Structure formats: structure tokens, C-alpha cells
C-alpha positions as CSV (number, residue, x, y, z in Angstrom):
1,M,-41.2,163.6,-1.7
2,K,-37.9,162.9,-3.5
3,T,-38.2,166.3,-5.3
4,L,-38.7,168.1,-2.0
5,I,-35.7,166.4,-0.4
6,D,-33.5,167.3,-3.5
7,G,-34.8,170.9,-3.3
8,T,-33.9,171.3,0.3
9,R,-30.5,169.7,-0.3
10,G,-29.9,172.3,-3.1
11,V,-31.0,175.2,-0.8
12,S,-28.7,174.0,2.0
13,L,-25.7,173.7,-0.3
14,F,-26.4,177.3,-1.6
15,L,-26.6,178.6,2.0
16,Q,-23.3,176.8,2.9
17,L,-21.6,178.4,-0.1
18,N,-23.2,181.8,0.6
19,M,-22.1,181.6,4.3
20,D,-18.6,180.8,3.2
21,R,-18.5,183.8,0.9
22,F,-19.7,186.0,3.8
23,L,-17.4,184.5,6.4
24,V,-14.1,184.7,4.6
25,P,-14.1,188.6,4.2
26,L,-15.4,189.0,7.7
27,L,-12.5,186.9,9.1
28,I,-10.0,188.9,7.0
29,V,-11.4,192.2,8.3
30,A,-11.3,190.8,11.9
31,A,-7.7,189.7,11.5
32,L,-6.6,193.1,10.2
33,F,-8.5,194.8,13.0
34,L,-6.9,192.7,15.7
35,G,-3.5,193.0,14.1
36,G,-3.8,196.8,14.1
37,M,-4.9,196.8,17.7
38,I,-2.0,194.7,18.8
39,F,0.5,196.7,16.7
40,S,-0.8,200.0,18.1
41,Y,-0.7,198.6,21.7
42,T,3.0,197.5,21.3
43,A,3.9,200.9,19.7
44,E,2.5,202.8,22.7
45,Y,4.1,200.7,25.4
């Protein structure tokens, strides 16, 4: 039972690190996209 709990703890840690590596570039792209939209809106009006 202890081995099973340690295994799931390792998997959850791996998923947290993997999610963090996926989320950071996504947030950077979203920030650049929103910044471009706001800049183009202010340039038009």
C-alpha cells in the first residue's frame, strides 16, 4: 500500500511540473495576443 501511495505522489508531482511547463508559455502567448489586440485598438481609434 505504501508503494502505491508513493507512486501516485510521484505521478501527481510529475503532472504538476508538466502542467506548469505547459501553462507558462500559454500565458505568455495569451499576454502577447491581448497586448497586440489592445495596441491595435488604440492605434485605430
